Structure formats: C-alpha cells, structure tokens
KOLVEXRO-581752 format. One record per residue: residue number from 1; residue in one letter; x, y negated, z of N, C-alpha, C in turn. Coordinates in pm, 1 decimal, padded with zeros to 6 digits. Layout:
NUM; a; X; Y; Z; X; Y; Z; X; Y; Z
...
//
This chain:
1; m; 08081.9; -04910.7; 10842.8; 08142.7; -04888.3; 10714.5; 08213.6; -05016.4; 10670.8
2; k; 08335.9; -05004.2; 10623.2; 08414.0; -05118.1; 10577.3; 08371.4; -05160.1; 10438.3
3; k; 08378.5; -05292.7; 10416.9; 08353.2; -05344.1; 10282.8; 08480.8; -05333.9; 10201.3
4; t; 08466.6; -05293.5; 10080.0; 08583.1; -05289.5; 09991.4; 08589.0; -05419.7; 09913.8
5; k; 08709.1; -05464.4; 09891.1; 08728.1; -05587.9; 09816.4; 08725.8; -05557.4; 09667.8
6; n; 08645.3; -05632.3; 09597.1; 08637.0; -05616.2; 09451.9; 08696.3; -05740.6; 09385.2
7; n; 08823.6; -05759.8; 09403.7; 08891.2; -05874.8; 09343.5; 08947.8; -05835.5; 09208.2
8; k; 08874.2; -05866.8; 09106.5; 08923.6; -05842.4; 08971.2; 08984.9; -05970.7; 08918.6
9; l; 09080.7; -05959.3; 08833.7; 09148.6; -06074.9; 08778.4; 09053.6; -06161.8; 08696.6
10; e; 08957.1; -06101.9; 08630.4; 08863.5; -06177.7; 08548.7; 08767.9; -06259.4; 08635.3
11; d; 08735.0; -06208.7; 08755.3; 08640.4; -06276.2; 08842.9; 08705.3; -06385.2; 08926.5
12; y; 08836.1; -06385.8; 08935.1; 08907.5; -06480.7; 09020.2; 08910.1; -06617.9; 08955.2
13; d; 08861.4; -06719.6; 09028.0; 08859.9; -06856.4; 08976.9; 08938.3; -06943.3; 09074.1
14; d; 09054.9; -06989.1; 09032.2; 09136.1; -07074.2; 09118.1; 09124.9; -07220.6; 09079.6
15; g; 09037.7; -07254.6; 08985.6; 09018.9; -07392.8; 08945.9; 09115.2; -07439.1; 08838.2
16; m; 09204.9; -07354.0; 08795.0; 09301.4; -07391.9; 08691.1; 09238.8; -07370.8; 08553.5
17; l; 09270.5; -07459.9; 08462.3; 09224.1; -07445.3; 08326.0; 09304.1; -07336.3; 08255.9
18; p; 09244.5; -07273.6; 08155.7; 09317.0; -07164.1; 08088.1; 09442.3; -07210.0; 08013.9
19; e; 09452.7; -07342.7; 07985.1; 09572.3; -07390.8; 07917.0; 09697.0; -07379.2; 08003.7
20; y; 09678.1; -07379.6; 08136.0; 09790.2; -07373.3; 08228.0; 09818.2; -07227.7; 08261.5
21; d; 09903.4; -07166.8; 08185.0; 09936.0; -07026.3; 08205.9; 10077.9; -07017.9; 08260.3
22; f; 10091.2; -06971.9; 08383.6; 10221.3; -06963.2; 08448.8; 10272.3; -06819.8; 08458.5
23; t; 10217.2; -06729.7; 08382.4; 10263.1; -06592.0; 08389.3; 10403.3; -06582.2; 08331.4
24; g; 10487.0; -06512.4; 08400.9; 10624.0; -06492.5; 08356.0; 10717.0; -06608.1; 08384.1
25; k; 10668.9; -06711.7; 08453.2; 10753.6; -06827.0; 08484.8; 10782.4; -06827.7; 08633.6
26; k; 10900.6; -06868.6; 08666.6; 10942.3; -06870.7; 08805.9; 10978.1; -07013.8; 08843.3
27; g; 10928.5; -07058.7; 08958.9; 10959.7; -07192.5; 09006.1; 11101.2; -07201.2; 09059.8
28; v; 11153.4; -07320.7; 09060.9; 11288.1; -07345.1; 09110.8; 11275.1; -07417.2; 09244.2
29; r; 11331.2; -07359.2; 09348.8; 11321.5; -07417.8; 09480.9; 11415.3; -07538.3; 09491.5
30; g; 11359.7; -07650.6; 09540.2; 11440.1; -07769.8; 09562.8; 11487.5; -07838.8; 09436.4
31; k; 11410.1; -07829.8; 09330.8; 11453.5; -07886.7; 09202.6; 11471.9; -08037.8; 09211.2
32; y; 11383.6; -08106.0; 09283.5; 11389.1; -08251.0; 09291.1; 11441.9; -08300.6; 09425.7
33; y; 11502.3; -08214.3; 09503.4; 11556.0; -08251.9; 09633.1; 11682.6; -08335.0; 09614.4
34; i; 11688.5; -08446.1; 09685.4; 11809.5; -08528.4; 09683.6; 11875.7; -08510.3; 09819.2
35; g; 11988.1; -08446.4; 09821.4; 12058.7; -08417.4; 09945.1; 12123.2; -08540.0; 10005.8
36; p; 12181.9; -08523.9; 10123.7; 12240.3; -08638.4; 10192.2; 12361.3; -08698.2; 10120.6
37; n; 12427.3; -08623.2; 10036.6; 12545.6; -08675.2; 09967.4; 12521.6; -08700.7; 09819.5
38; q; 12395.8; -08693.2; 09776.9; 12365.4; -08713.8; 09636.5; 12312.6; -08854.6; 09615.1
39; a; 12327.5; -08904.3; 09497.8; 12279.2; -09038.1; 09462.4; 12179.1; -09025.5; 09349.2
40; h; 12102.7; -09130.9; 09327.4; 12011.2; -09131.5; 09214.6; 12024.2; -09263.6; 09139.7
41; t; 11980.7; -09260.3; 09015.4; 11994.6; -09374.8; 08927.1; 11856.4; -09425.0; 08889.2
42; v; 11838.7; -09557.1; 08890.0; 11712.3; -09619.2; 08851.1; 11737.9; -09706.7; 08729.6
43; h; 11657.9; -09686.8; 08626.2; 11666.0; -09768.0; 08504.8; 11551.5; -09868.7; 08509.0
44; i; 11583.5; -09997.5; 08504.7; 11483.4; -10103.4; 08507.9; 11475.7; -10163.7; 08368.3
45; h; 11357.1; -10151.6; 08306.4; 11335.5; -10203.1; 08171.3; 11273.4; -10342.1; 08181.5
46; h; 11340.9; -10440.9; 08125.3; 11293.9; -10579.2; 08129.2; 11209.7; -10609.4; 08005.4
47; e; 11135.4; -10720.7; 08013.0; 11047.1; -10759.2; 07903.1; 11122.8; -10793.1; 07775.5
48; d; 11245.1; -10843.2; 07789.2; 11322.3; -10880.1; 07670.3; 11390.6; -10760.4; 07604.1
49; g; 11369.5; -10640.4; 07657.1; 11424.7; -10519.4; 07596.8; 11553.0; -10471.2; 07659.4
50; t; 11609.3; -10546.5; 07751.8; 11732.2; -10502.1; 07816.9; 11698.8; -10403.7; 07928.7
51; v; 11797.1; -10323.5; 07961.8; 11780.7; -10223.1; 08066.1; 11889.6; -10243.8; 08170.3
52; t; 11848.9; -10252.1; 08296.0; 11943.6; -10262.2; 08405.7; 11949.9; -10127.1; 08475.4
53; v; 12069.3; -10077.2; 08497.4; 12087.9; -09947.8; 08563.8; 12143.1; -09973.1; 08703.0
54; k; 12073.7; -09919.0; 08804.2; 12119.7; -09933.6; 08942.2; 12140.3; -09794.9; 09002.0
55; h; 12250.5; -09779.5; 09073.3; 12282.6; -09653.7; 09139.3; 12259.9; -09671.0; 09288.6
56; y; 12188.4; -09575.3; 09350.1; 12158.4; -09580.0; 09492.4; 12210.3; -09454.6; 09560.7
57; n; 12269.5; -09475.4; 09675.8; 12309.9; -09365.2; 09760.5; 12184.2; -09313.5; 09829.1
58; s; 12175.0; -09184.9; 09856.2; 12053.9; -09130.3; 09916.8; 12038.4; -09174.6; 10061.9
59; l; 12144.7; -09224.3; 10123.9; 12135.5; -09269.4; 10261.8; 12080.9; -09411.6; 10272.5
60; e; 12076.4; -09484.4; 10161.9; 12023.3; -09619.7; 10162.1; 11871.2; -09614.2; 10156.4
61; k; 11807.4; -09709.3; 10222.9; 11662.5; -09717.8; 10215.1; 11626.5; -09811.5; 10100.5
62; v; 11539.7; -09766.4; 10013.0; 11497.3; -09845.7; 09899.5; 11349.4; -09877.9; 09918.4
63; i; 11316.7; -10006.5; 09917.1; 11178.9; -10050.6; 09933.2; 11142.4; -10130.1; 09809.1
64; t; 11029.0; -10097.3; 09749.8; 10985.4; -10164.5; 09629.2; 10880.2; -10268.8; 09665.1
65; l; 10898.7; -10389.7; 09616.6; 10802.5; -10496.7; 09639.9; 10700.4; -10499.2; 09526.9
66; a; 10580.7; -10543.1; 09559.0; 10477.8; -10560.8; 09457.4; 10522.8; -10673.5; 09363.5
67; p; 10482.2; -10669.1; 09237.4; 10528.2; -10770.0; 09141.1; 10493.1; -10912.9; 09181.2
68; d; 10374.6; -10933.5; 09242.5; 10337.8; -11069.9; 09280.7; 10423.4; -11121.4; 09396.0
69; v; 10468.1; -11032.0; 09483.0; 10556.0; -11071.6; 09593.4; 10698.5; -11090.0; 09542.6
70; a; 10742.1; -11000.6; 09455.4; 10878.6; -11006.7; 09402.4; 10903.1; -11133.7; 09322.4
71; a; 10797.2; -11198.1; 09272.2; 10813.5; -11321.5; 09196.0; 10869.0; -11434.0; 09282.7
72; y; 10849.6; -11427.1; 09414.0; 10897.1; -11531.8; 09504.4; 11039.9; -11508.7; 09553.4
73; f; 11093.5; -11389.1; 09531.8; 11226.0; -11356.0; 09583.5; 11319.1; -11316.8; 09469.4
74; p; 11426.8; -11393.2; 09447.2; 11517.1; -11361.3; 09336.7; 11608.4; -11241.5; 09365.3
75; d; 11639.4; -11215.6; 09494.4; 11729.6; -11105.4; 09526.0; 11696.4; -11050.0; 09664.6
76; s; 11766.4; -10944.2; 09702.3; 11738.2; -10877.6; 09829.6; 11778.3; -10963.2; 09949.7
77; e; 11879.2; -11046.9; 09931.8; 11923.3; -11131.7; 10043.2; 11813.8; -11231.2; 10082.8
78; s; 11741.8; -11285.9; 09985.4; 11633.3; -11379.7; 10018.3; 11517.8; -11308.4; 10088.2
79; v; 11492.3; -11183.5; 10052.9; 11389.2; -11105.1; 10122.5; 11432.1; -11081.5; 10266.1
80; n; 11556.9; -11044.2; 10286.9; 11607.0; -11020.4; 10422.6; 11600.8; -11147.1; 10507.2
81; n; 11635.5; -11261.5; 10450.1; 11628.9; -11388.0; 10524.8; 11485.2; -11421.3; 10564.1
82; a; 11391.1; -11400.1; 10473.3; 11250.6; -11428.2; 10504.5; 11199.5; -11336.2; 10614.6
83; l; 11236.4; -11209.2; 10608.8; 11192.4; -11115.6; 10712.6; 11257.2; -11145.6; 10847.0
84; r; 11383.6; -11187.1; 10847.4; 11449.5; -11223.9; 10973.0; 11382.4; -11345.5; 11035.7
85; t; 11337.3; -11438.7; 10952.6; 11266.0; -11556.2; 11003.0; 11133.8; -11514.7; 11066.6
86; l; 11061.9; -11424.3; 11002.7; 10935.5; -11376.4; 11059.8; 10957.4; -11300.6; 11190.2
87; i; 11061.3; -11220.9; 11196.5; 11091.3; -11145.4; 11318.3; 11122.7; -11240.6; 11432.7
88; a; 11193.1; -11350.6; 11403.8; 11227.4; -11447.8; 11507.4; 11103.0; -11519.3; 11560.2
89; l; 11000.1; -11532.2; 11478.0; 10878.1; -11600.8; 11520.5; 10790.4; -11517.0; 11612.6
90; v; 10800.5; -11384.3; 11603.3; 10717.6; -11296.2; 11684.6; 10783.0; -11280.5; 11821.3
91; p; 10709.9; -11307.9; 11929.7; 10769.2; -11291.4; 12062.9; 10801.1; -11144.6; 12092.3
92; d; 10906.1; -11122.2; 12171.3; 10947.7; -10986.2; 12205.1; 10839.5; -10912.0; 12281.1
93; k; 10767.9; -10980.9; 12367.7; 10664.1; -10917.2; 12447.0; 10554.3; -10861.3; 12357.7
94; q; 10518.6; -10932.9; 12253.0; 10414.1; -10888.4; 12162.5; 10458.2; -10763.1; 12086.9
95; i; 10584.1; -10756.3; 12049.7; 10634.5; -10639.6; 11978.4; 10630.5; -10517.6; 12067.9
96; s; 10673.2; -10530.2; 12192.9; 10675.7; -10414.8; 12282.4; 10535.3; -10370.0; 12318.5
97; e; 10438.9; -10462.1; 12324.8; 10301.9; -10422.9; 12354.8; 10241.7; -10341.7; 12241.2
98; k; 10274.8; -10375.2; 12117.8; 10220.9; -10300.5; 12005.4; 10282.6; -10161.7; 11995.9
99; k; 10404.8; -10147.2; 12042.2; 10470.6; -10017.5; 12034.5; 10407.4; -09917.1; 12129.7
100; s; 10362.2; -09963.2; 12247.8; 10303.2; -09868.6; 12342.2; 10167.2; -09825.8; 12290.9
101; k; 10147.4; -09696.1; 12285.7; 10026.0; -09642.3; 12227.8; 09913.6; -09636.2; 12330.9
102; y; 09947.2; -09595.7; 12450.5; 09847.2; -09578.5; 12555.0; 09868.2; -09682.3; 12664.1
103; t; 09761.1; -09745.4; 12704.1; 09770.0; -09843.5; 12810.5; 09674.7; -09804.2; 12921.8
104; v; 09715.5; -09828.4; 13045.0; 09631.0; -09801.8; 13159.7; 09568.9; -09934.0; 13200.9
105; r; 09437.8; -09936.5; 13200.5; 09368.2; -10059.2; 13235.9; 09306.3; -10044.3; 13374.1
106; r; 09326.3; -10144.5; 13453.0; 09264.9; -10144.1; 13585.3; 09123.0; -10196.5; 13574.6
107; k; 09037.1; -10139.0; 13655.3; 08899.1; -10185.3; 13657.5; 08891.1; -10311.5; 13741.5
108; s; 08798.7; -10396.4; 13704.6; 08785.3; -10521.7; 13778.1; 08731.0; -10494.0; 13918.1
109; p; 08766.8; -10577.2; 14016.8; 08720.9; -10554.3; 14153.5; 08569.5; -10558.2; 14166.6
110; k; 08501.1; -10631.0; 14081.4; 08355.9; -10638.6; 14087.6; 08292.2; -10504.1; 14055.0
111; k; 08346.1; -10433.6; 13953.8; 08289.1; -10305.5; 13914.4; 08315.3; -10198.9; 14019.6
112; t; 08434.5; -10199.2; 14080.4; 08463.1; -10098.8; 14182.2; 08382.0; -10124.8; 14308.0
113; a; 08356.8; -10252.2; 14340.9; 08276.3; -10285.7; 14457.7; 08130.0; -10247.4; 14435.5
114; a; 08082.0; -10257.5; 14312.1; 07943.3; -10224.5; 14282.6; 07919.9; -10074.6; 14292.4
115; r; 08020.0; -09993.0; 14264.8; 08006.7; -09847.4; 14272.7; 07999.6; -09799.0; 14415.4
116; k; 08066.0; -09869.9; 14508.3; 08069.8; -09824.5; 14646.9; 07943.7; -09851.7; 14714.8
//
C-alpha cells in the first residue's frame, strides 16, 4: 500500500519567519548581473565628507586591499611595483613546483631492497 503525502500549507516549515511573505511577488532573473559590456560605479566616502566616484569596466579586475595594507600604498602603481618585486624574488622553479598538484615520488632504494 502506498503512503499518501499529507503536505498541508499550515504544517510546512521552511524556516522563514512570518514577516517574510513572498506571496504574489515574482523574482527578476539576472537583476544584479553585470554583463561583459557593462560598467559599474563605486562611491568612496572619505572621513572629511568628500566622495570620490570611480567608474570600472566589467572586464577590469578590481582587488580591494585591507585598510592596514592600503595605508602603505598611495596608489595602484605602487602596489604593482611591490608585487613585481616579490615575483622577481621567487625562483621560477619554486613557482612551477607549487602549480603541479600531483607528484610522483620514487621510493628509496633501501625500502625496495628490504621488500625483496
């Protein structure tokens, strides 16, 4: 005999509070999507009350620095110079070794001789 489902609306608990009532509302697909040809604007509010507006193309990569790190760099060019200096200090061999995920390790001759 099959079990019948007794799913009543009153018994259904989805974890939402009753204040959040979405009946009769329809979501908009892709409302916050930024396409490849769209740009976005960032408003930076300074302590003195001024606002700086910056426009970014969606194809540009934007990286935000922590405030304690940003205190040492006045502009993006100084950040790029510091990172280029660090990249030059790291040997190429070390970079390529970290990129490889799987490594094949040979067993030492002592261990293989002990097994035989």
